[in-house]
PDB file with one MODEL, atoms N, CA, C and O in Angstrom:
MODEL        1
ATOM      1  N   MET A   1      -4.701 -10.996  94.805  1.00  0.00           N
ATOM      2  CA  MET A   1      -4.459 -10.604  93.448  1.00  0.00           C
ATOM      3  C   MET A   1      -5.772 -10.701  92.698  1.00  0.00           C
ATOM      4  O   MET A   1      -6.420 -11.748  92.683  1.00  0.00           O
ATOM      5  N   ASN A   2      -6.162  -9.580  92.066  1.00  0.00           N
ATOM      6  CA  ASN A   2      -7.438  -9.579  91.361  1.00  0.00           C
ATOM      7  C   ASN A   2      -7.327 -10.227  89.988  1.00  0.00           C
ATOM      8  O   ASN A   2      -6.227 -10.523  89.521  1.00  0.00           O
ATOM      9  N   THR A   3      -8.449 -10.442  89.354  1.00  0.00           N
ATOM     10  CA  THR A   3      -8.486 -11.109  88.049  1.00  0.00           C
ATOM     11  C   THR A   3      -7.707 -10.358  86.967  1.00  0.00           C
ATOM     12  O   THR A   3      -6.982 -10.974  86.186  1.00  0.00           O
ATOM     13  N   CYS A   4      -7.851  -9.049  86.920  1.00  0.00           N
ATOM     14  CA  CYS A   4      -7.149  -8.279  85.912  1.00  0.00           C
ATOM     15  C   CYS A   4      -5.637  -8.388  86.074  1.00  0.00           C
ATOM     16  O   CYS A   4      -4.904  -8.491  85.090  1.00  0.00           O
ATOM     17  N   GLN A   5      -5.178  -8.365  87.325  1.00  0.00           N
ATOM     18  CA  GLN A   5      -3.764  -8.487  87.550  1.00  0.00           C
ATOM     19  C   GLN A   5      -3.241  -9.897  87.152  1.00  0.00           C
ATOM     20  O   GLN A   5      -2.154 -10.030  86.589  1.00  0.00           O
ATOM     21  N   LYS A   6      -4.025 -10.914  87.451  1.00  0.00           N
ATOM     22  CA  LYS A   6      -3.680 -12.268  86.996  1.00  0.00           C
ATOM     23  C   LYS A   6      -3.594 -12.391  85.493  1.00  0.00           C
ATOM     24  O   LYS A   6      -2.669 -13.008  84.963  1.00  0.00           O
ATOM     25  N   GLU A   7      -4.568 -11.799  84.798  1.00  0.00           N
ATOM     26  CA  GLU A   7      -4.598 -11.836  83.333  1.00  0.00           C
ATOM     27  C   GLU A   7      -3.379 -11.108  82.764  1.00  0.00           C
ATOM     28  O   GLU A   7      -2.758 -11.583  81.814  1.00  0.00           O
ATOM     29  N   ASP A   8      -3.034  -9.943  83.351  1.00  0.00           N
ATOM     30  CA  ASP A   8      -1.911  -9.173  82.851  1.00  0.00           C
ATOM     31  C   ASP A   8      -0.611  -9.945  83.067  1.00  0.00           C
ATOM     32  O   ASP A   8       0.255  -9.979  82.193  1.00  0.00           O
ATOM     33  N   LEU A   9      -0.481 -10.587  84.281  1.00  0.00           N
ATOM     34  CA  LEU A   9       0.739 -11.330  84.545  1.00  0.00           C
ATOM     35  C   LEU A   9       0.839 -12.547  83.667  1.00  0.00           C
ATOM     36  O   LEU A   9       1.924 -12.890  83.197  1.00  0.00           O
ATOM     37  N   LYS A  10      -0.299 -13.218  83.435  1.00  0.00           N
ATOM     38  CA  LYS A  10      -0.282 -14.406  82.587  1.00  0.00           C
ATOM     39  C   LYS A  10       0.169 -14.029  81.168  1.00  0.00           C
ATOM     40  O   LYS A  10       0.966 -14.736  80.551  1.00  0.00           O
ATOM     41  N   ARG A  11      -0.339 -12.932  80.677  1.00  0.00           N
ATOM     42  CA  ARG A  11       0.033 -12.486  79.297  1.00  0.00           C
ATOM     43  C   ARG A  11       1.500 -12.192  79.223  1.00  0.00           C
ATOM     44  O   ARG A  11       2.178 -12.576  78.271  1.00  0.00           O
ATOM     45  N   LEU A  12       2.000 -11.496  80.248  1.00  0.00           N
ATOM     46  CA  LEU A  12       3.449 -11.186  80.304  1.00  0.00           C
ATOM     47  C   LEU A  12       4.283 -12.428  80.351  1.00  0.00           C
ATOM     48  O   LEU A  12       5.327 -12.499  79.703  1.00  0.00           O
ATOM     49  N   MET A  13       3.844 -13.425  81.112  1.00  0.00           N
ATOM     50  CA  MET A  13       4.574 -14.719  81.205  1.00  0.00           C
ATOM     51  C   MET A  13       4.532 -15.427  79.857  1.00  0.00           C
ATOM     52  O   MET A  13       5.525 -16.040  79.464  1.00  0.00           O
ATOM     53  N   GLU A  14       3.439 -15.363  79.154  1.00  0.00           N
ATOM     54  CA  GLU A  14       3.336 -15.994  77.825  1.00  0.00           C
ATOM     55  C   GLU A  14       4.350 -15.359  76.850  1.00  0.00           C
ATOM     56  O   GLU A  14       5.064 -16.055  76.128  1.00  0.00           O
ATOM     57  N   ILE A  15       4.384 -14.040  76.858  1.00  0.00           N
ATOM     58  CA  ILE A  15       5.320 -13.359  75.976  1.00  0.00           C
ATOM     59  C   ILE A  15       6.743 -13.642  76.339  1.00  0.00           C
ATOM     60  O   ILE A  15       7.572 -13.842  75.451  1.00  0.00           O
ATOM     61  N   ASP A  16       7.071 -13.670  77.650  1.00  0.00           N
ATOM     62  CA  ASP A  16       8.388 -14.031  78.107  1.00  0.00           C
ATOM     63  C   ASP A  16       8.804 -15.411  77.613  1.00  0.00           C
ATOM     64  O   ASP A  16       9.933 -15.612  77.166  1.00  0.00           O
ATOM     65  N   PHE A  17       7.873 -16.358  77.699  1.00  0.00           N
ATOM     66  CA  PHE A  17       8.131 -17.731  77.257  1.00  0.00           C
ATOM     67  C   PHE A  17       8.408 -17.744  75.744  1.00  0.00           C
ATOM     68  O   PHE A  17       9.344 -18.394  75.279  1.00  0.00           O
ATOM     69  N   SER A  18       7.580 -17.018  74.991  1.00  0.00           N
ATOM     70  CA  SER A  18       7.737 -16.938  73.550  1.00  0.00           C
ATOM     71  C   SER A  18       9.090 -16.361  73.216  1.00  0.00           C
ATOM     72  O   SER A  18       9.756 -16.864  72.312  1.00  0.00           O
ATOM     73  N   LEU A  19       9.524 -15.328  73.906  1.00  0.00           N
ATOM     74  CA  LEU A  19      10.813 -14.721  73.676  1.00  0.00           C
ATOM     75  C   LEU A  19      11.945 -15.720  73.954  1.00  0.00           C
ATOM     76  O   LEU A  19      12.921 -15.760  73.206  1.00  0.00           O
ATOM     77  N   LEU A  20      11.835 -16.485  74.965  1.00  0.00           N
ATOM     78  CA  LEU A  20      12.849 -17.486  75.274  1.00  0.00           C
ATOM     79  C   LEU A  20      12.925 -18.513  74.148  1.00  0.00           C
ATOM     80  O   LEU A  20      14.016 -18.893  73.723  1.00  0.00           O
ATOM     81  N   GLU A  21      11.801 -18.946  73.680  1.00  0.00           N
ATOM     82  CA  GLU A  21      11.773 -19.920  72.566  1.00  0.00           C
ATOM     83  C   GLU A  21      12.401 -19.289  71.302  1.00  0.00           C
ATOM     84  O   GLU A  21      13.149 -19.952  70.584  1.00  0.00           O
ATOM     85  N   MET A  22      12.093 -18.016  71.038  1.00  0.00           N
ATOM     86  CA  MET A  22      12.681 -17.371  69.875  1.00  0.00           C
ATOM     87  C   MET A  22      14.190 -17.237  70.015  1.00  0.00           C
ATOM     88  O   MET A  22      14.923 -17.389  69.039  1.00  0.00           O
ATOM     89  N   ASN A  23      14.658 -16.951  71.236  1.00  0.00           N
ATOM     90  CA  ASN A  23      16.094 -16.899  71.443  1.00  0.00           C
ATOM     91  C   ASN A  23      16.735 -18.243  71.148  1.00  0.00           C
ATOM     92  O   ASN A  23      17.789 -18.290  70.513  1.00  0.00           O
ATOM     93  N   LEU A  24      16.146 -19.309  71.578  1.00  0.00           N
ATOM     94  CA  LEU A  24      16.687 -20.647  71.314  1.00  0.00           C
ATOM     95  C   LEU A  24      16.685 -20.939  69.820  1.00  0.00           C
ATOM     96  O   LEU A  24      17.659 -21.485  69.301  1.00  0.00           O
ATOM     97  N   PHE A  25      15.610 -20.588  69.119  1.00  0.00           N
ATOM     98  CA  PHE A  25      15.501 -20.834  67.693  1.00  0.00           C
ATOM     99  C   PHE A  25      16.576 -20.004  66.973  1.00  0.00           C
ATOM    100  O   PHE A  25      17.226 -20.502  66.054  1.00  0.00           O
ATOM    101  N   LEU A  26      16.761 -18.766  67.377  1.00  0.00           N
ATOM    102  CA  LEU A  26      17.733 -17.902  66.700  1.00  0.00           C
ATOM    103  C   LEU A  26      19.187 -18.340  66.954  1.00  0.00           C
ATOM    104  O   LEU A  26      20.094 -18.006  66.191  1.00  0.00           O
ATOM    105  N   ASP A  27      19.381 -19.096  68.047  1.00  0.00           N
ATOM    106  CA  ASP A  27      20.735 -19.643  68.295  1.00  0.00           C
ATOM    107  C   ASP A  27      21.148 -20.569  67.129  1.00  0.00           C
ATOM    108  O   ASP A  27      22.323 -20.632  66.767  1.00  0.00           O
ATOM    109  N   THR A  28      20.170 -21.280  66.552  1.00  0.00           N
ATOM    110  CA  THR A  28      20.472 -22.263  65.492  1.00  0.00           C
ATOM    111  C   THR A  28      20.069 -21.726  64.113  1.00  0.00           C
ATOM    112  O   THR A  28      20.431 -22.328  63.102  1.00  0.00           O
ATOM    113  N   HIS A  29      19.337 -20.621  64.047  1.00  0.00           N
ATOM    114  CA  HIS A  29      18.903 -20.018  62.787  1.00  0.00           C
ATOM    115  C   HIS A  29      19.154 -18.494  62.812  1.00  0.00           C
ATOM    116  O   HIS A  29      18.207 -17.717  62.693  1.00  0.00           O
ATOM    117  N   PRO A  30      20.368 -18.082  62.961  1.00  0.00           N
ATOM    118  CA  PRO A  30      20.667 -16.661  63.173  1.00  0.00           C
ATOM    119  C   PRO A  30      20.355 -15.741  61.992  1.00  0.00           C
ATOM    120  O   PRO A  30      20.298 -14.522  62.151  1.00  0.00           O
ATOM    121  N   ASN A  31      20.151 -16.330  60.800  1.00  0.00           N
ATOM    122  CA  ASN A  31      19.877 -15.493  59.625  1.00  0.00           C
ATOM    123  C   ASN A  31      18.407 -15.528  59.179  1.00  0.00           C
ATOM    124  O   ASN A  31      18.084 -15.013  58.108  1.00  0.00           O
ATOM    125  N   ASP A  32      17.540 -16.108  59.956  1.00  0.00           N
ATOM    126  CA  ASP A  32      16.122 -16.172  59.639  1.00  0.00           C
ATOM    127  C   ASP A  32      15.454 -14.832  59.865  1.00  0.00           C
ATOM    128  O   ASP A  32      15.157 -14.449  60.997  1.00  0.00           O
ATOM    129  N   LYS A  33      15.227 -14.133  58.782  1.00  0.00           N
ATOM    130  CA  LYS A  33      14.692 -12.755  58.877  1.00  0.00           C
ATOM    131  C   LYS A  33      13.317 -12.699  59.543  1.00  0.00           C
ATOM    132  O   LYS A  33      13.033 -11.768  60.297  1.00  0.00           O
ATOM    133  N   ASP A  34      12.456 -13.696  59.267  1.00  0.00           N
ATOM    134  CA  ASP A  34      11.145 -13.714  59.868  1.00  0.00           C
ATOM    135  C   ASP A  34      11.219 -13.935  61.387  1.00  0.00           C
ATOM    136  O   ASP A  34      10.473 -13.334  62.160  1.00  0.00           O
ATOM    137  N   ALA A  35      12.110 -14.782  61.769  1.00  0.00           N
ATOM    138  CA  ALA A  35      12.302 -15.067  63.191  1.00  0.00           C
ATOM    139  C   ALA A  35      12.883 -13.818  63.890  1.00  0.00           C
ATOM    140  O   ALA A  35      12.495 -13.511  65.017  1.00  0.00           O
ATOM    141  N   ILE A  36      13.777 -13.125  63.252  1.00  0.00           N
ATOM    142  CA  ILE A  36      14.351 -11.911  63.819  1.00  0.00           C
ATOM    143  C   ILE A  36      13.253 -10.852  63.984  1.00  0.00           C
ATOM    144  O   ILE A  36      13.178 -10.178  65.012  1.00  0.00           O
ATOM    145  N   GLU A  37      12.410 -10.718  62.965  1.00  0.00           N
ATOM    146  CA  GLU A  37      11.301  -9.726  63.070  1.00  0.00           C
ATOM    147  C   GLU A  37      10.348 -10.123  64.203  1.00  0.00           C
ATOM    148  O   GLU A  37       9.915  -9.264  64.972  1.00  0.00           O
ATOM    149  N   LEU A  38      10.020 -11.408  64.313  1.00  0.00           N
ATOM    150  CA  LEU A  38       9.138 -11.853  65.383  1.00  0.00           C
ATOM    151  C   LEU A  38       9.760 -11.594  66.746  1.00  0.00           C
ATOM    152  O   LEU A  38       9.096 -11.123  67.669  1.00  0.00           O
ATOM    153  N   HIS A  39      11.049 -11.909  66.856  1.00  0.00           N
ATOM    154  CA  HIS A  39      11.763 -11.670  68.078  1.00  0.00           C
ATOM    155  C   HIS A  39      11.716 -10.231  68.466  1.00  0.00           C
ATOM    156  O   HIS A  39      11.424  -9.912  69.619  1.00  0.00           O
ATOM    157  N   ASN A  40      11.995  -9.347  67.541  1.00  0.00           N
ATOM    158  CA  ASN A  40      12.014  -7.902  67.786  1.00  0.00           C
ATOM    159  C   ASN A  40      10.627  -7.395  68.186  1.00  0.00           C
ATOM    160  O   ASN A  40      10.496  -6.530  69.051  1.00  0.00           O
ATOM    161  N   SER A  41       9.598  -7.944  67.546  1.00  0.00           N
ATOM    162  CA  SER A  41       8.198  -7.553  67.837  1.00  0.00           C
ATOM    163  C   SER A  41       7.828  -8.029  69.262  1.00  0.00           C
ATOM    164  O   SER A  41       7.218  -7.286  70.031  1.00  0.00           O
ATOM    165  N   LEU A  42       8.196  -9.248  69.589  1.00  0.00           N
ATOM    166  CA  LEU A  42       7.915  -9.772  70.945  1.00  0.00           C
ATOM    167  C   LEU A  42       8.658  -8.996  71.989  1.00  0.00           C
ATOM    168  O   LEU A  42       8.126  -8.775  73.077  1.00  0.00           O
ATOM    169  N   THR A  43       9.903  -8.560  71.698  1.00  0.00           N
ATOM    170  CA  THR A  43      10.695  -7.796  72.628  1.00  0.00           C
ATOM    171  C   THR A  43       9.993  -6.495  72.951  1.00  0.00           C
ATOM    172  O   THR A  43       9.880  -6.104  74.113  1.00  0.00           O
ATOM    173  N   GLN A  44       9.525  -5.834  71.918  1.00  0.00           N
ATOM    174  CA  GLN A  44       8.777  -4.574  72.107  1.00  0.00           C
ATOM    175  C   GLN A  44       7.505  -4.775  72.943  1.00  0.00           C
ATOM    176  O   GLN A  44       7.216  -4.027  73.878  1.00  0.00           O
ATOM    177  N   LYS A  45       6.777  -5.798  72.568  1.00  0.00           N
ATOM    178  CA  LYS A  45       5.562  -6.113  73.290  1.00  0.00           C
ATOM    179  C   LYS A  45       5.817  -6.452  74.734  1.00  0.00           C
ATOM    180  O   LYS A  45       5.063  -6.035  75.614  1.00  0.00           O
ATOM    181  N   CYS A  46       6.880  -7.210  74.995  1.00  0.00           N
ATOM    182  CA  CYS A  46       7.233  -7.601  76.377  1.00  0.00           C
ATOM    183  C   CYS A  46       7.623  -6.357  77.180  1.00  0.00           C
ATOM    184  O   CYS A  46       7.198  -6.194  78.324  1.00  0.00           O
ATOM    185  N   MET A  47       8.421  -5.493  76.586  1.00  0.00           N
ATOM    186  CA  MET A  47       8.812  -4.267  77.296  1.00  0.00           C
ATOM    187  C   MET A  47       7.605  -3.402  77.658  1.00  0.00           C
ATOM    188  O   MET A  47       7.524  -2.861  78.760  1.00  0.00           O
ATOM    189  N   HIS A  48       6.683  -3.281  76.729  1.00  0.00           N
ATOM    190  CA  HIS A  48       5.468  -2.526  76.934  1.00  0.00           C
ATOM    191  C   HIS A  48       4.576  -3.143  78.029  1.00  0.00           C
ATOM    192  O   HIS A  48       4.096  -2.437  78.915  1.00  0.00           O
ATOM    193  N   LEU A  49       4.364  -4.453  77.955  1.00  0.00           N
ATOM    194  CA  LEU A  49       3.541  -5.128  78.942  1.00  0.00           C
ATOM    195  C   LEU A  49       4.177  -5.053  80.350  1.00  0.00           C
ATOM    196  O   LEU A  49       3.491  -4.808  81.343  1.00  0.00           O
ATOM    197  N   ARG A  50       5.505  -5.270  80.403  1.00  0.00           N
ATOM    198  CA  ARG A  50       6.158  -5.218  81.660  1.00  0.00           C
ATOM    199  C   ARG A  50       6.103  -3.808  82.284  1.00  0.00           C
ATOM    200  O   ARG A  50       5.859  -3.667  83.482  1.00  0.00           O
ATOM    201  N   TYR A  51       6.328  -2.783  81.474  1.00  0.00           N
ATOM    202  CA  TYR A  51       6.259  -1.430  81.971  1.00  0.00           C
ATOM    203  C   TYR A  51       4.867  -1.138  82.544  1.00  0.00           C
ATOM    204  O   TYR A  51       4.732  -0.611  83.648  1.00  0.00           O
ATOM    205  N   ASN A  52       3.832  -1.497  81.762  1.00  0.00           N
ATOM    206  CA  ASN A  52       2.460  -1.263  82.199  1.00  0.00           C
ATOM    207  C   ASN A  52       2.153  -2.016  83.483  1.00  0.00           C
ATOM    208  O   ASN A  52       1.542  -1.465  84.398  1.00  0.00           O
ATOM    209  N   TYR A  53       2.577  -3.283  83.555  1.00  0.00           N
ATOM    210  CA  TYR A  53       2.326  -4.103  84.732  1.00  0.00           C
ATOM    211  C   TYR A  53       2.993  -3.468  85.976  1.00  0.00           C
ATOM    212  O   TYR A  53       2.346  -3.319  87.013  1.00  0.00           O
ATOM    213  N   VAL A  54       4.271  -3.099  85.872  1.00  0.00           N
ATOM    214  CA  VAL A  54       5.019  -2.527  86.955  1.00  0.00           C
ATOM    215  C   VAL A  54       4.348  -1.198  87.408  1.00  0.00           C
ATOM    216  O   VAL A  54       4.245  -0.929  88.604  1.00  0.00           O
ATOM    217  N   CYS A  55       3.906  -0.397  86.454  1.00  0.00           N
ATOM    218  CA  CYS A  55       3.242   0.877  86.813  1.00  0.00           C
ATOM    219  C   CYS A  55       1.898   0.617  87.565  1.00  0.00           C
ATOM    220  O   CYS A  55       1.543   1.353  88.485  1.00  0.00           O
ATOM    221  N   LYS A  56       1.190  -0.416  87.161  1.00  0.00           N
ATOM    222  CA  LYS A  56      -0.121  -0.664  87.766  1.00  0.00           C
ATOM    223  C   LYS A  56      -0.005  -1.439  89.099  1.00  0.00           C
ATOM    224  O   LYS A  56      -0.717  -1.131  90.055  1.00  0.00           O
ATOM    225  N   TYR A  57       0.855  -2.401  89.159  1.00  0.00           N
ATOM    226  CA  TYR A  57       0.852  -3.370  90.282  1.00  0.00           C
ATOM    227  C   TYR A  57       2.141  -3.387  91.136  1.00  0.00           C
ATOM    228  O   TYR A  57       2.156  -3.981  92.214  1.00  0.00           O
ATOM    229  N   GLY A  58       3.185  -2.759  90.671  1.00  0.00           N
ATOM    230  CA  GLY A  58       4.411  -2.770  91.401  1.00  0.00           C
ATOM    231  C   GLY A  58       5.465  -3.681  90.741  1.00  0.00           C
ATOM    232  O   GLY A  58       5.194  -4.303  89.714  1.00  0.00           O
ATOM    233  N   PRO A  59       6.619  -3.750  91.312  1.00  0.00           N
ATOM    234  CA  PRO A  59       7.748  -4.442  90.678  1.00  0.00           C
ATOM    235  C   PRO A  59       7.557  -5.974  90.626  1.00  0.00           C
ATOM    236  O   PRO A  59       6.937  -6.590  91.493  1.00  0.00           O
ATOM    237  N   LEU A  60       8.131  -6.542  89.551  1.00  0.00           N
ATOM    238  CA  LEU A  60       8.132  -8.006  89.383  1.00  0.00           C
ATOM    239  C   LEU A  60       9.440  -8.607  89.858  1.00  0.00           C
ATOM    240  O   LEU A  60       9.487  -9.771  90.258  1.00  0.00           O
ATOM    241  N   SER A  61      10.482  -7.833  89.817  1.00  0.00           N
ATOM    242  CA  SER A  61      11.828  -8.327  90.224  1.00  0.00           C
ATOM    243  C   SER A  61      12.581  -7.177  90.825  1.00  0.00           C
ATOM    244  O   SER A  61      12.079  -6.056  90.901  1.00  0.00           O
ATOM    245  N   ASN A  62      13.805  -7.463  91.258  1.00  0.00           N
ATOM    246  CA  ASN A  62      14.618  -6.394  91.858  1.00  0.00           C
ATOM    247  C   ASN A  62      14.985  -5.307  90.836  1.00  0.00           C
ATOM    248  O   ASN A  62      15.259  -4.172  91.227  1.00  0.00           O
ATOM    249  N   GLU A  63      14.994  -5.627  89.570  1.00  0.00           N
ATOM    250  CA  GLU A  63      15.272  -4.587  88.555  1.00  0.00           C
ATOM    251  C   GLU A  63      14.168  -3.561  88.486  1.00  0.00           C
ATOM    252  O   GLU A  63      14.393  -2.444  88.017  1.00  0.00           O
ATOM    253  N   ASP A  64      12.972  -3.914  88.944  1.00  0.00           N
ATOM    254  CA  ASP A  64      11.830  -3.037  88.838  1.00  0.00           C
ATOM    255  C   ASP A  64      11.526  -2.300  90.164  1.00  0.00           C
ATOM    256  O   ASP A  64      10.468  -1.690  90.322  1.00  0.00           O
ATOM    257  N   MET A  65      12.473  -2.376  91.095  1.00  0.00           N
ATOM    258  CA  MET A  65      12.229  -1.855  92.423  1.00  0.00           C
ATOM    259  C   MET A  65      11.767  -0.400  92.360  1.00  0.00           C
ATOM    260  O   MET A  65      12.304   0.422  91.618  1.00  0.00           O
ATOM    261  N   SER A  66      10.758  -0.125  93.164  1.00  0.00           N
ATOM    262  CA  SER A  66      10.203   1.201  93.283  1.00  0.00           C
ATOM    263  C   SER A  66      10.932   1.961  94.411  1.00  0.00           C
ATOM    264  O   SER A  66      11.770   1.366  95.089  1.00  0.00           O
ATOM    265  N   PRO A  67      10.645   3.227  94.626  1.00  0.00           N
ATOM    266  CA  PRO A  67      11.190   3.931  95.779  1.00  0.00           C
ATOM    267  C   PRO A  67      10.825   3.284  97.104  1.00  0.00           C
ATOM    268  O   PRO A  67      11.467   3.537  98.123  1.00  0.00           O
ATOM    269  N   CYS A  68       9.802   2.458  97.089  1.00  0.00           N
ATOM    270  CA  CYS A  68       9.381   1.791  98.307  1.00  0.00           C
ATOM    271  C   CYS A  68       9.640   0.310  98.141  1.00  0.00           C
ATOM    272  O   CYS A  68       8.728  -0.406  97.727  1.00  0.00           O
ATOM    273  N   PRO A  69      10.850  -0.205  98.442  1.00  0.00           N
ATOM    274  CA  PRO A  69      11.182  -1.619  98.192  1.00  0.00           C
ATOM    275  C   PRO A  69      10.282  -2.608  98.856  1.00  0.00           C
ATOM    276  O   PRO A  69      10.150  -3.727  98.361  1.00  0.00           O
ATOM    277  N   TYR A  70       9.648  -2.260  99.958  1.00  0.00           N
ATOM    278  CA  TYR A  70       8.809  -3.228 100.649  1.00  0.00           C
ATOM    279  C   TYR A  70       7.571  -3.589  99.871  1.00  0.00           C
ATOM    280  O   TYR A  70       6.906  -4.582 100.166  1.00  0.00           O
ATOM    281  N   GLN A  71       7.261  -2.780  98.874  1.00  0.00           N
ATOM    282  CA  GLN A  71       6.092  -3.071  98.036  1.00  0.00           C
ATOM    283  C   GLN A  71       6.292  -4.425  97.318  1.00  0.00           C
ATOM    284  O   GLN A  71       5.325  -5.121  97.008  1.00  0.00           O
ATOM    285  N   TYR A  72       7.524  -4.771  97.069  1.00  0.00           N
ATOM    286  CA  TYR A  72       7.832  -6.043  96.352  1.00  0.00           C
ATOM    287  C   TYR A  72       7.278  -7.236  97.091  1.00  0.00           C
ATOM    288  O   TYR A  72       6.854  -8.188  96.435  1.00  0.00           O
ATOM    289  N   ILE A  73       7.252  -7.255  98.375  1.00  0.00           N
ATOM    290  CA  ILE A  73       6.866  -8.445  99.112  1.00  0.00           C
ATOM    291  C   ILE A  73       5.410  -8.359  99.606  1.00  0.00           C
ATOM    292  O   ILE A  73       4.959  -9.210 100.373  1.00  0.00           O
ATOM    293  N   SER A  74       4.697  -7.342  99.167  1.00  0.00           N
ATOM    294  CA  SER A  74       3.295  -7.173  99.671  1.00  0.00           C
ATOM    295  C   SER A  74       2.280  -7.981  98.835  1.00  0.00           C
ATOM    296  O   SER A  74       1.091  -7.979  99.154  1.00  0.00           O
ATOM    297  N   SER A  75       2.716  -8.644  97.809  1.00  0.00           N
ATOM    298  CA  SER A  75       1.792  -9.470  97.027  1.00  0.00           C
ATOM    299  C   SER A  75       2.382 -10.854  96.852  1.00  0.00           C
ATOM    300  O   SER A  75       3.546 -11.071  97.190  1.00  0.00           O
ATOM    301  N   PRO A  76       1.612 -11.793  96.333  1.00  0.00           N
ATOM    302  CA  PRO A  76       2.130 -13.183  96.202  1.00  0.00           C
ATOM    303  C   PRO A  76       3.296 -13.265  95.230  1.00  0.00           C
ATOM    304  O   PRO A  76       3.378 -12.518  94.255  1.00  0.00           O
ATOM    305  N   TRP A  77       4.194 -14.199  95.528  1.00  0.00           N
ATOM    306  CA  TRP A  77       5.278 -14.486  94.607  1.00  0.00           C
ATOM    307  C   TRP A  77       4.689 -15.155  93.381  1.00  0.00           C
ATOM    308  O   TRP A  77       3.628 -15.771  93.481  1.00  0.00           O
ATOM    309  N   PRO A  78       5.351 -15.056  92.198  1.00  0.00           N
ATOM    310  CA  PRO A  78       4.767 -15.691  90.981  1.00  0.00           C
ATOM    311  C   PRO A  78       4.420 -17.133  91.155  1.00  0.00           C
ATOM    312  O   PRO A  78       3.415 -17.566  90.592  1.00  0.00           O
ATOM    313  N   TRP A  79       5.179 -17.923  91.897  1.00  0.00           N
ATOM    314  CA  TRP A  79       4.876 -19.347  92.057  1.00  0.00           C
ATOM    315  C   TRP A  79       3.753 -19.612  93.042  1.00  0.00           C
ATOM    316  O   TRP A  79       3.296 -20.747  93.183  1.00  0.00           O
ATOM    317  N   GLU A  80       3.301 -18.547  93.735  1.00  0.00           N
ATOM    318  CA  GLU A  80       2.206 -18.708  94.668  1.00  0.00           C
ATOM    319  C   GLU A  80       0.827 -18.408  94.026  1.00  0.00           C
ATOM    320  O   GLU A  80      -0.207 -18.565  94.675  1.00  0.00           O
ATOM    321  N   ILE A  81       0.827 -17.984  92.778  1.00  0.00           N
ATOM    322  CA  ILE A  81      -0.421 -17.577  92.128  1.00  0.00           C
ATOM    323  C   ILE A  81      -1.101 -18.766  91.545  1.00  0.00           C
ATOM    324  O   ILE A  81      -0.463 -19.554  90.846  1.00  0.00           O
ATOM    325  N   ASN A  82      -2.349 -18.931  91.794  1.00  0.00           N
ATOM    326  CA  ASN A  82      -3.169 -20.001  91.222  1.00  0.00           C
ATOM    327  C   ASN A  82      -3.917 -19.435  90.033  1.00  0.00           C
ATOM    328  O   ASN A  82      -4.959 -18.806  90.215  1.00  0.00           O
ATOM    329  N   PHE A  83      -3.425 -19.634  88.830  1.00  0.00           N
ATOM    330  CA  PHE A  83      -4.035 -19.084  87.607  1.00  0.00           C
ATOM    331  C   PHE A  83      -5.377 -19.792  87.262  1.00  0.00           C
ATOM    332  O   PHE A  83      -6.199 -19.230  86.538  1.00  0.00           O
ATOM    333  N   SER A  84      -5.585 -20.979  87.762  1.00  0.00           N
ATOM    334  CA  SER A  84      -6.795 -21.714  87.390  1.00  0.00           C
ATOM    335  C   SER A  84      -7.995 -21.213  88.202  1.00  0.00           C
ATOM    336  O   SER A  84      -9.141 -21.425  87.805  1.00  0.00           O
ATOM    337  N   ARG A  85      -7.738 -20.554  89.330  1.00  0.00           N
ATOM    338  CA  ARG A  85      -8.797 -20.089  90.201  1.00  0.00           C
ATOM    339  C   ARG A  85      -9.069 -18.586  89.845  1.00  0.00           C
ATOM    340  O   ARG A  85      -8.122 -17.818  89.673  1.00  0.00           O
ATOM    341  N   ARG A  86     -10.279 -18.203  89.745  1.00  0.00           N
ATOM    342  CA  ARG A  86     -10.620 -16.791  89.454  1.00  0.00           C
ATOM    343  C   ARG A  86     -11.307 -16.134  90.635  1.00  0.00           C
ATOM    344  O   ARG A  86     -11.662 -14.957  90.566  1.00  0.00           O
TER     345      ARG A  86
ENDMDL
END
């Protein structure tokens, strides 16, 4: 996995984590307009980043499967990636 791919995956994981946190916040603050706007913005950003990642590097999960499903196992699994090493 090259440095650019690691950076792209790390950014996507950060946005995914932020979205999860926003979902939890909105569970207890469903009428917070700023939080809803942030959630919607993060959702759009996540969809865009995920689409770009899948187009460049291949699927991240079974929902992203390409016409060639074996491509999914040709790279390291997310837990096998060492982000501290470049």
